[in-house]
Structures are given as structure tokens and as C-alpha cells.
C-alpha positions as CSV (number, residue, x, y, z in Angstrom):
1,M,-84.9,-52.2,44.2
2,K,-85.8,-52.0,47.8
3,K,-84.3,-49.8,50.5
4,L,-81.3,-52.0,51.1
5,N,-78.8,-51.4,53.9
6,T,-80.9,-48.7,55.5
7,N,-79.2,-49.2,58.8
8,F,-75.9,-48.3,57.3
9,L,-77.3,-45.1,55.9
10,L,-78.8,-44.0,59.1
11,S,-75.8,-44.7,61.1
12,T,-73.6,-43.0,58.7
13,V,-75.9,-40.0,59.4
14,A,-75.6,-40.5,62.9
15,S,-71.9,-40.5,63.1
16,A,-71.7,-37.4,61.0
17,A,-73.2,-35.6,63.9
18,I,-75.0,-33.2,61.5
19,A,-78.5,-33.6,60.0
20,L,-77.7,-33.6,56.4
21,G,-74.3,-35.0,56.8
22,F,-72.2,-32.2,55.5
23,A,-70.6,-29.7,57.6
24,Q,-69.8,-25.9,57.4
25,C,-66.3,-24.9,58.2
26,S,-65.7,-21.6,60.0
27,D,-62.7,-19.3,60.8
28,D,-62.0,-21.3,64.2
29,D,-61.5,-24.6,61.9
30,K,-58.6,-23.4,60.1
31,E,-55.2,-24.4,61.1
32,T,-51.9,-22.9,60.9
33,T,-48.9,-24.3,59.2
34,G,-47.1,-27.1,61.2
35,V,-50.2,-28.2,63.2
36,L,-50.2,-31.9,63.2
37,S,-53.4,-33.7,61.7
38,E,-54.7,-36.2,64.0
39,I,-56.8,-37.9,61.0
40,V,-54.3,-38.0,58.2
41,T,-51.0,-39.0,59.9
42,D,-49.1,-40.5,56.8
43,D,-49.5,-41.1,53.0
44,A,-51.3,-44.7,53.9
45,T,-54.0,-42.9,56.2
46,A,-54.4,-39.8,53.7
47,L,-55.4,-42.2,50.8
48,S,-57.5,-44.4,53.3
49,K,-59.5,-41.3,54.2
50,A,-59.8,-40.3,50.5
51,N,-61.1,-43.7,49.8
52,G,-63.9,-43.4,52.4
53,V,-66.0,-41.4,50.0
54,Y,-66.7,-44.9,48.2
55,S,-69.2,-45.8,50.8
56,H,-71.4,-43.0,49.8
57,W,-70.8,-43.8,45.8
58,Q,-71.3,-47.5,46.1
59,P,-75.0,-47.4,47.0
60,L,-75.8,-45.2,44.1
61,S,-74.5,-47.4,41.5
62,S,-77.9,-48.7,40.6
63,S,-79.9,-45.8,42.2
64,F,-79.1,-43.6,39.6
65,S,-81.1,-45.6,37.1
66,F,-84.1,-44.9,39.2
67,I,-84.3,-41.5,38.3
68,I,-82.3,-40.9,35.2
69,E,-83.8,-43.8,33.2
70,L,-87.2,-44.1,34.8
71,N,-87.8,-40.4,34.2
72,S,-87.4,-41.0,30.3
73,N,-89.6,-43.0,27.7
74,K,-87.0,-45.9,28.1
75,L,-87.8,-47.6,31.4
76,T,-90.7,-48.7,33.4
77,S,-90.6,-50.0,37.1
78,F,-92.5,-52.9,38.7
79,E,-90.7,-52.5,42.2
80,G,-93.6,-54.0,44.3
81,E,-96.4,-51.9,45.2
82,E,-97.2,-49.0,42.8
83,S,-96.4,-46.7,45.7
84,E,-93.0,-47.8,45.9
85,A,-90.2,-45.3,44.7
86,G,-89.5,-47.2,41.4
87,P,-93.1,-47.2,40.1
88,V,-93.4,-43.4,41.5
89,N,-90.4,-42.2,39.5
90,S,-91.7,-44.3,36.5
91,R,-95.1,-42.3,36.5
92,F,-93.4,-39.1,36.9
93,E,-94.9,-38.7,40.5
94,Q,-91.7,-38.2,42.7
95,Q,-91.9,-35.9,45.7
96,A,-89.5,-34.5,48.3
97,D,-89.8,-37.9,50.1
98,T,-89.3,-40.4,47.3
99,W,-86.7,-42.8,48.2
100,Y,-84.4,-42.5,45.2
101,Q,-84.3,-38.6,45.5
102,V,-83.5,-38.6,49.0
103,K,-80.7,-41.5,48.7
104,I,-79.0,-39.8,45.8
105,F,-79.0,-36.3,47.2
106,N,-77.8,-37.1,50.6
107,H,-75.2,-39.5,49.9
108,L,-73.6,-37.4,47.1
109,L,-73.4,-34.7,49.8
110,L,-72.2,-37.1,52.7
111,G,-69.6,-38.0,50.0
112,I,-68.6,-34.3,49.5
113,T,-68.1,-34.1,53.2
114,N,-65.6,-36.9,53.3
115,D,-63.9,-35.1,50.3
116,N,-63.7,-31.7,52.2
117,E,-62.3,-33.3,55.2
118,T,-59.8,-35.2,53.1
119,I,-58.6,-32.1,51.5
120,S,-58.5,-30.0,54.7
121,E,-56.7,-32.7,56.9
122,T,-54.1,-33.8,54.2
123,T,-53.3,-30.2,53.2
124,K,-52.5,-29.8,57.0
125,A,-50.6,-33.0,57.2
126,L,-48.5,-32.0,54.2
127,E,-47.7,-28.6,55.8
128,A,-46.5,-30.6,59.0
129,G,-44.5,-32.9,57.1
130,Q,-46.7,-36.0,58.0
131,V,-47.4,-36.8,54.2
132,T,-45.1,-36.8,51.1
133,Q,-46.1,-34.6,48.0
134,A,-46.9,-37.9,46.2
135,G,-49.1,-38.9,49.2
136,Y,-50.9,-35.4,49.0
137,N,-51.3,-35.5,45.1
138,A,-53.0,-39.2,45.2
139,A,-55.5,-38.2,48.1
140,V,-56.3,-34.6,47.4
141,G,-56.3,-35.3,43.6
142,K,-58.8,-38.2,44.1
143,A,-60.9,-36.2,46.8
144,K,-61.3,-33.1,44.3
145,F,-62.2,-35.7,41.1
146,L,-64.8,-37.0,43.4
147,R,-66.2,-34.0,44.6
148,A,-66.6,-32.5,41.2
149,L,-68.3,-35.3,40.0
150,A,-70.8,-35.5,43.1
151,Y,-71.4,-31.6,42.3
152,L,-72.0,-32.4,38.7
153,Y,-74.7,-34.9,39.5
154,L,-76.3,-32.7,41.9
155,V,-76.4,-29.4,39.7
156,Q,-77.8,-31.4,36.9
157,L,-80.6,-33.4,38.8
158,Y,-81.5,-30.5,41.5
159,G,-80.2,-27.1,40.1
160,E,-79.0,-24.8,42.4
161,V,-77.6,-26.7,45.6
162,P,-75.6,-25.7,48.6
163,L,-72.0,-25.4,47.8
164,I,-69.5,-26.2,50.4
165,T,-66.0,-26.8,50.3
166,E,-62.9,-27.2,52.7
167,N,-63.0,-23.5,52.8
168,G,-66.4,-23.2,54.0
169,G,-70.1,-22.7,52.6
170,S,-73.7,-23.1,53.9
171,S,-75.7,-26.3,54.2
172,T,-79.1,-24.4,53.4
173,V,-78.2,-21.6,51.0
174,R,-78.6,-22.6,47.3
175,A,-75.6,-21.4,45.1
176,E,-76.2,-20.2,41.9
177,I,-75.7,-22.5,38.8
178,D,-72.9,-20.7,37.5
179,D,-70.8,-20.9,40.7
180,I,-71.4,-24.7,40.9
181,Y,-70.1,-25.3,37.5
182,A,-66.9,-23.0,38.2
183,Q,-66.2,-25.1,41.2
184,I,-66.4,-28.2,39.2
185,V,-64.2,-26.9,36.8
186,S,-61.7,-25.7,39.4
187,D,-61.8,-29.0,41.0
188,L,-61.3,-31.1,38.0
189,T,-58.4,-28.7,36.7
190,E,-56.7,-29.0,39.9
191,A,-57.3,-33.0,39.9
192,E,-55.9,-33.0,36.4
193,S,-52.4,-31.5,37.8
194,L,-52.4,-33.7,40.7
195,L,-53.4,-37.2,39.3
196,N,-51.2,-39.7,37.5
197,D,-51.7,-40.8,33.8
198,Y,-54.1,-43.3,33.1
199,S,-52.2,-46.7,33.0
200,G,-54.8,-49.2,32.6
201,D,-56.6,-49.1,36.0
202,P,-60.2,-47.6,35.6
203,I,-60.9,-47.8,39.4
204,T,-58.3,-45.1,40.5
205,P,-59.1,-41.6,39.3
206,T,-56.5,-40.2,36.7
207,K,-55.5,-37.2,34.8
208,Q,-57.4,-38.4,31.7
209,A,-60.5,-39.1,33.7
210,A,-60.3,-35.6,35.0
211,E,-59.9,-34.4,31.5
212,A,-63.0,-36.4,30.4
213,L,-65.2,-35.4,33.1
214,L,-64.1,-31.8,32.3
215,A,-65.1,-32.3,28.6
216,R,-68.6,-33.7,30.1
217,A,-68.9,-30.7,32.4
218,Y,-68.3,-28.1,29.8
219,L,-70.7,-29.6,27.3
220,T,-73.4,-29.7,30.0
221,W,-72.4,-26.1,31.1
222,G,-72.4,-25.1,27.5
223,D,-75.8,-25.9,26.9
224,N,-77.0,-23.5,29.4
225,P,-78.6,-25.2,32.2
226,L,-81.8,-23.7,33.3
227,S,-82.0,-21.6,36.3
228,Y,-84.5,-21.8,39.2
229,N,-86.7,-18.8,37.6
230,E,-86.6,-20.5,33.9
231,V,-87.9,-23.6,35.6
232,A,-90.5,-21.9,37.3
233,A,-91.9,-20.2,34.1
234,I,-92.4,-23.8,32.7
235,A,-93.0,-25.9,35.7
236,D,-96.9,-26.5,35.5
237,G,-96.9,-26.8,31.5
238,Q,-96.1,-29.5,28.8
239,S,-93.6,-27.3,26.8
240,D,-90.0,-27.3,26.5
241,P,-88.1,-24.4,26.8
242,Q,-85.7,-23.1,24.1
243,F,-82.3,-24.6,23.2
244,T,-79.6,-22.2,23.5
245,I,-75.6,-22.9,23.8
246,N,-72.6,-21.0,25.1
247,E,-69.9,-21.4,22.3
248,A,-66.7,-20.6,24.5
249,R,-67.7,-23.4,27.0
250,L,-68.3,-26.0,23.8
251,E,-65.2,-25.0,22.7
252,K,-63.5,-26.0,26.2
253,A,-65.3,-29.5,25.9
254,I,-63.6,-30.1,22.6
255,E,-60.2,-28.9,24.1
256,Y,-60.5,-31.3,27.2
257,A,-61.9,-34.2,24.9
258,N,-59.0,-34.0,22.5
259,L,-56.4,-33.9,25.6
260,V,-58.0,-37.5,26.3
261,I,-57.8,-38.5,22.7
262,N,-54.4,-37.3,22.0
263,S,-53.0,-38.7,24.8
264,G,-53.0,-42.1,23.2
265,R,-53.5,-43.8,26.5
266,L,-57.5,-44.6,25.7
267,A,-59.1,-46.7,23.1
268,L,-62.4,-48.5,21.8
269,D,-62.7,-52.0,22.9
270,P,-63.1,-53.5,19.1
271,D,-65.8,-55.5,20.6
272,F,-68.7,-53.7,22.1
273,S,-70.4,-56.7,23.5
274,K,-67.0,-57.4,25.9
275,L,-67.8,-54.0,27.9
276,F,-70.1,-55.3,30.5
277,G,-69.6,-58.0,33.0
278,R,-67.0,-59.2,35.6
279,D,-64.8,-60.9,33.4
280,Y,-64.4,-57.6,31.5
281,E,-64.3,-55.2,34.4
282,S,-61.2,-53.5,35.6
283,N,-59.8,-53.6,32.2
284,K,-59.1,-57.3,32.4
285,R,-58.9,-57.3,28.2
286,G,-56.2,-54.5,28.2
287,T,-58.3,-52.6,25.9
288,N,-58.4,-49.3,27.8
289,E,-62.0,-48.2,27.1
290,H,-63.2,-48.1,30.7
291,L,-61.8,-44.5,31.9
292,F,-63.3,-44.4,35.6
293,T,-65.6,-47.2,37.2
294,I,-66.9,-47.6,40.5
295,H,-65.6,-50.8,42.1
296,H,-67.9,-53.5,43.8
297,D,-67.1,-56.8,45.4
298,G,-71.0,-57.6,46.2
299,D,-73.3,-56.9,49.0
300,A,-71.5,-58.6,51.8
301,N,-68.3,-56.7,51.3
302,D,-69.1,-53.1,50.1
303,A,-71.5,-50.3,51.3
304,Q,-74.0,-51.9,48.7
305,G,-73.6,-54.2,45.7
306,N,-74.3,-53.0,42.2
307,H,-78.0,-53.9,42.0
308,Q,-78.5,-52.7,38.6
309,T,-77.9,-56.4,37.3
310,H,-80.3,-57.7,39.8
311,C,-83.0,-55.0,39.0
312,S,-82.9,-55.6,35.2
313,W,-82.6,-59.4,35.0
314,T,-84.5,-60.8,38.3
315,F,-84.8,-64.8,38.0
316,P,-84.8,-64.6,34.2
317,F,-86.0,-68.2,33.7
318,Q,-88.9,-67.5,35.6
319,N,-90.0,-65.0,33.0
320,G,-90.5,-65.4,29.1
321,E,-92.2,-68.0,26.9
322,F,-91.5,-71.2,29.2
323,G,-91.4,-69.4,32.3
324,Q,-94.0,-69.5,35.2
325,G,-95.7,-66.3,34.2
326,F,-95.0,-62.7,34.2
327,S,-92.6,-62.1,37.2
328,E,-92.5,-58.3,37.4
329,N,-88.9,-57.3,37.6
330,H,-87.7,-54.1,39.5
331,T,-86.9,-52.4,36.0
332,E,-88.6,-53.4,32.6
333,V,-87.9,-51.9,29.0
334,S,-90.8,-49.7,28.5
335,D,-91.9,-51.3,25.1
336,D,-91.0,-53.4,22.2
337,D,-90.7,-50.4,20.0
338,L,-87.7,-49.3,21.4
339,Y,-86.0,-52.4,20.1
340,D,-88.1,-52.5,16.9
341,D,-87.5,-48.8,15.9
342,W,-83.7,-49.4,16.2
343,Y,-83.9,-52.8,14.3
344,A,-85.9,-51.1,11.5
345,E,-83.1,-48.4,11.2
346,Y,-80.0,-50.6,11.7
347,P,-80.8,-54.1,11.8
348,N,-76.9,-55.0,11.8
349,D,-76.0,-52.7,14.4
350,K,-73.7,-55.0,16.6
351,R,-74.8,-53.1,19.6
352,L,-78.6,-54.0,19.4
353,A,-78.5,-57.5,20.5
354,K,-76.3,-56.7,23.6
355,T,-78.4,-53.7,24.5
356,Y,-81.8,-55.3,24.2
357,F,-82.2,-59.3,25.0
358,T,-85.3,-60.7,23.2
359,S,-84.3,-64.4,23.8
360,L,-81.8,-66.6,25.9
361,T,-81.6,-70.3,25.9
362,N,-81.3,-71.9,29.4
363,P,-78.6,-74.5,29.4
364,E,-80.4,-76.3,32.3
365,D,-83.6,-77.1,30.2
366,N,-82.4,-76.2,26.9
367,N,-85.5,-74.2,26.4
368,T,-85.1,-70.6,24.7
369,Y,-86.9,-68.2,26.5
370,T,-88.6,-65.3,24.7
371,Y,-88.6,-61.9,26.1
372,Y,-90.8,-60.1,23.3
373,S,-94.5,-59.3,23.3
374,P,-97.0,-60.9,23.5
375,I,-94.9,-62.9,26.0
376,Y,-92.9,-59.9,27.7
377,T,-90.9,-56.9,26.8
378,P,-86.9,-57.3,25.9
379,I,-84.8,-57.3,28.8
380,N,-82.4,-54.5,29.3
381,G,-79.1,-56.2,28.5
382,K,-76.7,-53.5,29.9
383,G,-77.7,-54.5,33.4
384,V,-76.8,-58.1,32.7
385,D,-73.4,-59.8,33.2
386,Q,-72.6,-60.4,29.5
387,S,-69.3,-62.1,30.3
388,Y,-70.5,-65.5,29.8
389,D,-73.1,-67.0,27.3
390,N,-76.3,-68.8,28.0
391,A,-76.0,-69.2,31.7
392,E,-78.4,-68.0,34.6
393,N,-77.1,-64.6,35.8
394,L,-75.4,-65.3,39.1
395,E,-75.2,-61.5,39.5
396,I,-78.9,-61.5,41.2
397,T,-77.1,-63.0,44.1
398,Y,-73.7,-61.4,44.0
399,N,-74.1,-57.9,42.7
400,S,-70.4,-57.5,42.0
401,V,-70.4,-55.9,38.5
402,D,-68.4,-52.6,38.6
403,R,-70.4,-49.7,37.5
404,I,-69.1,-47.8,34.5
405,E,-68.9,-43.9,35.2
406,I,-67.2,-43.0,31.9
407,R,-65.8,-44.7,29.0
408,Y,-63.7,-43.6,26.0
409,A,-66.8,-43.7,23.8
410,E,-68.3,-40.9,25.6
411,V,-65.1,-38.5,25.1
412,L,-65.5,-39.0,21.4
413,L,-69.3,-38.4,21.3
414,T,-68.9,-35.4,23.7
415,K,-66.4,-34.0,21.0
416,A,-68.5,-34.7,18.1
417,E,-71.5,-33.2,19.7
418,A,-69.9,-30.0,20.7
419,L,-68.5,-29.6,17.0
420,V,-72.0,-30.1,15.8
421,Q,-73.6,-27.6,18.1
422,L,-70.9,-25.2,17.0
423,G,-71.8,-25.7,13.3
424,R,-68.6,-27.8,12.5
425,N,-70.3,-30.7,11.5
426,S,-67.8,-32.2,8.9
427,E,-65.1,-32.1,11.6
428,A,-67.4,-34.0,14.0
429,A,-67.5,-37.1,11.4
430,E,-64.2,-38.4,12.6
431,P,-65.1,-39.1,16.3
432,F,-68.7,-39.7,15.2
433,N,-67.5,-42.4,13.1
434,E,-65.4,-44.2,15.0
435,L,-68.4,-45.4,17.0
436,R,-70.3,-46.5,14.0
437,K,-67.5,-48.3,12.5
438,R,-67.2,-50.4,15.6
439,A,-71.0,-50.9,15.5
440,G,-70.8,-52.0,11.9
441,I,-73.2,-49.3,10.7
442,E,-72.9,-46.6,7.8
443,T,-70.3,-43.8,8.5
444,V,-71.3,-40.2,7.5
445,S,-69.7,-37.2,6.3
446,A,-71.3,-34.7,8.2
447,P,-73.3,-35.7,11.2
448,T,-76.4,-33.8,12.1
449,F,-77.7,-32.8,15.6
450,E,-80.4,-35.6,15.5
451,Q,-78.2,-38.1,14.3
452,I,-75.9,-37.3,17.4
453,K,-78.8,-37.5,19.8
454,R,-79.7,-40.8,18.3
455,E,-76.1,-42.1,18.6
456,W,-76.2,-41.3,22.3
457,D,-79.1,-43.7,22.5
458,Y,-77.3,-46.4,20.3
459,E,-74.2,-46.4,22.2
460,F,-75.4,-45.5,25.7
461,T,-79.0,-46.9,26.2
462,Y,-79.6,-47.7,29.9
463,E,-76.1,-46.1,30.9
464,Q,-77.8,-43.7,33.0
465,K,-77.6,-40.8,30.5
466,S,-81.1,-40.5,29.2
467,L,-82.5,-37.9,31.5
468,L,-79.3,-36.0,31.9
469,N,-79.4,-35.6,28.2
470,S,-82.8,-34.5,27.8
471,Y,-82.1,-31.7,30.3
472,R,-79.2,-30.5,28.3
473,W,-81.2,-30.7,24.7
474,K,-84.3,-29.1,26.7
475,D,-86.6,-31.8,25.0
476,L,-87.6,-33.8,28.0
477,V,-91.4,-33.3,27.7
478,S,-91.4,-34.1,24.0
479,S,-89.0,-37.1,24.3
480,V,-91.3,-38.5,27.1
481,K,-94.2,-37.9,25.0
482,K,-92.9,-40.2,22.3
483,V,-94.4,-43.1,24.7
484,S,-97.9,-42.4,22.8
485,N,-96.5,-44.0,19.6
486,Y,-95.5,-47.1,21.6
487,K,-97.6,-50.3,20.8
488,H,-99.0,-50.8,24.5
489,F,-100.0,-47.1,24.9
490,D,-103.0,-48.3,22.7
491,D,-106.3,-48.4,25.4
492,S,-106.9,-52.1,24.1
493,Y,-104.3,-52.9,26.6
494,A,-105.5,-51.3,29.7
495,T,-107.3,-54.4,31.0
496,A,-105.7,-57.6,31.9
497,G,-107.8,-60.3,30.1
498,A,-109.0,-58.1,27.3
499,V,-107.8,-58.8,23.5
500,G,-105.3,-56.3,22.6
501,A,-104.9,-54.6,19.3
502,D,-102.2,-57.3,18.1
503,G,-105.0,-60.1,18.8
504,N,-103.6,-61.8,21.9
505,E,-105.1,-61.6,25.3
506,V,-103.5,-58.9,27.5
507,S,-101.7,-60.0,30.4
508,S,-101.4,-58.1,33.5
509,F,-97.8,-57.4,32.8
510,F,-98.7,-55.5,29.5
511,A,-101.6,-53.8,31.4
512,K,-99.2,-52.2,33.7
513,I,-97.0,-51.5,31.0
514,H,-99.9,-49.6,29.4
515,K,-100.7,-47.8,32.7
516,H,-97.3,-46.2,33.1
517,L,-97.1,-45.5,29.4
518,K,-100.1,-43.3,29.9
519,A,-98.9,-42.0,33.1
520,K,-95.5,-40.9,31.9
521,Y,-97.6,-39.0,28.8
522,N,-100.0,-37.3,31.1
523,N,-97.6,-36.6,34.0
524,V,-94.6,-35.1,32.4
525,R,-94.2,-31.4,33.3
526,G,-91.6,-28.7,33.0
527,R,-91.0,-29.0,36.8
528,H,-89.4,-32.4,35.9
529,Y,-86.3,-30.3,34.6
530,R,-85.6,-30.5,38.4
531,Q,-85.9,-33.2,41.0
532,P,-87.5,-32.1,44.1
533,I,-85.1,-30.9,46.8
534,P,-85.6,-33.9,49.3
535,T,-85.5,-34.6,52.9
536,G,-82.8,-36.2,54.8
537,L,-82.2,-39.9,55.2
538,S,-84.4,-40.0,58.1
539,G,-87.1,-37.9,56.6
540,E,-86.1,-34.6,58.6
541,D,-86.5,-31.2,56.7
542,L,-83.0,-30.0,55.5
543,G,-83.9,-26.5,55.6
544,I,-83.0,-25.8,52.0
545,T,-85.2,-23.2,50.6
546,P,-87.0,-22.7,48.2
547,Q,-88.4,-26.1,47.0
548,N,-87.8,-26.4,43.4
549,P,-90.8,-25.1,41.4
550,G,-93.9,-27.4,41.2
551,Y,-93.1,-29.5,44.0
């Protein structure tokens, strides 16, 4: 995807009146009890101020995929020239000025600025009697929930980052990993106490959404994230670090997962295929699986529409067997083997056909378009509006599908994984098998860690989990190097016009797939357990030192 709405991004930074877009508080900024807030004057303005953060979350809905999925063995990018940010990430060549790294880092911190001001001003307004306790709870609960979510992405992707709250902090000094996680837990714990119970609306943060994120945070923290020095020790090599756990934190992950499960307010949708698309978003089916989502009204109506659909499914009937050639979408499935391997293991898994599209019938010409070698690779179905059948996907124009941040299935798998990591495999069977029963595949009496890992792939492929899971499991390098087993890694596909190992003429499409698979294999290094600390949105040096190892 290209740099969309750049003018908006730059004007946002200018209006913030600070280079990076997040501010430091000082003792002079602290207000005394009873001083009126000029920003938050009643409950409505408190909530409006809290909602202002979404102008920084909406542009990231698809952008996360350009790091989290492209920095894996699952996705390749054909985003224009090979120098574009998508292909650069696909080949593990990102640097401090690579656009998606810049965009995500800065927008998350700009959002934190909004959250900090919401908390500070709403607290002042409560003390001055301008807002009710209910108004305070709604606004500050949402702000702390979203601040914690922003820091959870930042610490996973960039490691030690500046830690700033309404009470102060430095915009250039990097905080310790444990301090950042402690702040995340503190924010989510308070959000849990302030927010209302889930009542079917996934757009509004709730008590159960906070508990689900606490389960996610404790699972991630419980897998002992790498420190700066640990990354530095492996930065230039192709070896993964040792996987270790913190048992107490994993127990907390189970505790918070259980709170969500035992609330009785969430459930799996009985039909996996009904999770993705406009007609299913905002819990229109009333099945209560979407726990928290980022709402989109499309390019013309919010900060930036959700382009995940557009990037995965650009002009579908120009590609494939009856198409006009091999149009190169912004993101592509890396190889047929991702589909083939799953099909070989579980051909009747109901999730497979919704995760990878291999054919689609165009109702306008009644032709069936094939997305499978030697014509194409399968299409990432998770990025397609699946709420209607056999129709050209209008989302390439509207980009208005909501982004699912967390759904109930993740809570179940988080609990199962934490139990397995603690050696309580038989206890993990119940939450683990709920997912497999819905998928229509065999259940197990005691899932193994490898089965847990595969289940993350089956259930959440292309839902922006891949890289973050590899960071947790300490298998980034080894998982990326699996591309050497893919069909188009073979050197017979290196040159367009040659005859490939399958006996077919190699198209320019598959020659590029080959190039990216080779680059993934050759370029991935220990340093990729972190993204580079980027520049500001305008290319300025943010003054955050030191740079992450190897960049």
C-alpha cells in the first residue's frame, strides 16, 4: 500500500507542536484540585477527547500487516517498485526510514499523547466537578485501555521505548522492558475496573476486553522478551535465542483468560466463515466473538480506511486463469505450500477455504478464476470481505471493513498455550479443542507445544500475529528459513520465461516470488527480533538512542 493521507499525518504532527508528537509533563503542568479544565468541560467532551485517539489507530489497521506478516514466511509484497516499503519488509531489508516502521511507531506514540492528555484533563475535570464519575470512567478507562494496547505493540516490535504517562517521562530515554510491561498491566488493570461489561458492542473497550489484553500481555511477558543486550548478542547471525518462560506471569495469563471465559459474555461464532466482512462486523450476528475492533467508515470518512482488503485482493478478476495477466497485488501469499501443507494435514478443516482462496467465480462472466500455481498463488482470504458470495469485492473502493484486534478465540488459545508452557497439557485440551471442534478437525487429549503453534496458524493466519508469535517463541530465524522448502524457492523459477521444475513456463510473477523467498532466507538475522527505531513522520531524527542492534 502506498503512503496514503500523508498530508493528514504531517499536519497532525505540526498541530502537536512537538517533533515526535508526544509530550513530557513537568511539575509546572500539574493542576490543583478544583482548577477547571478548558479541554474537558463535561462528559461529552471527555469522551470526545478519548475518541480522538482513533485518528492514530485507523491508519494502522492494514499497516501492521506490512511488518507483522511480511516479516514472516507467509506473505510477500509486490507494492510497486522493489524499493517501496512493502517489498523492503518482505525481503528483511527494513531500515530506520522504512515507511511502515516510521508510520506505526509515530502513530502509536501520537495516540499515547492523546491518551495522556485525556487522562490528565478528565481527572482535572472530575476534581472540578465538570464531569460525572460515569463520564470519567468511560473516558479514562478507554484512554488507559488504548494506551496499554499501544505500548504492547511498541514494546513487542521495537523493544525498549520511551515511556511517557500523564505523570511525565522522557521522549528520548528508552525504558526497560519490564517497566513498560508493568505500565501496560497497570493501565489494563485500572481499565478493567473502570469499563463496563461487554454487552455485544466490540467497538467500545470493555471490562472483558481489558482482561483479554491482560491475558495477551502476560503471555507475551511470560515468554521473557529479549533485552537490548540479548538481541545485540545475536544481531548479525542466523541463530535463534533460547526459549525461556516466567511461570508466575503465565499463571496470570491463565487467570485473566479465565475471567473472560467465566464471564459468560463471549462465545465462538459457530461458523468460522462468518467472522470477516461488513455484514458481520460490529457483532451483527449477535454471536459475541469479536471482543474489540477498530471501526472504519472508509477512506472518505475516517483517518484512513482499512486497506487490508484492498491490499490482499486488488482487482481480483484481472488476475488468475481468465485474467489479463499477473497483476501484482500489494501483498501476496508467499507460496502454494502454505495452502498445500495445511490441506495435506487437515483437508476438511473449515478454516482453510476461508483463509486461502484458490478459485472464485465471477458472476459477470461466469468464469471461474484460479489462484493457484502455475497461474498464481492463493489469495489471502482474511483480507477479503467474505460476507457475500461470488461478487467482485467492492472493498477495494470503500475500505470500510472494521479491523478485528482481538476475538474470543484468542482468549481460548492463550489459555491453552499458557497451560502447555507450564506442563499442564491435559488441562489445555478443553480450550484448545473448542477451536478444533468448530473447525471440524480431530480433538486431542493433551495438546503439545508444536500443536499449539500450528493452531495459531490455522486459526489466525494473516490476522497480524505471525511475527509477534515468532518473537515470543524465539523461532523467528528458523521459521522464516522454512521458505527453503517452498516450491518456488527452487532456482528453476529464478528467470521469467524459463521452464520451472513443474514443467511450466515461469511467469514474471513467480520469478518475483522466487526472488523474495531467497531474500527472506538469506537476509533474516537475529537483529530482526526488533524493528529499527525509526525517524519521525517528516524524516527527522527523534533523538532516541541507542539504535536497535544491527541497524
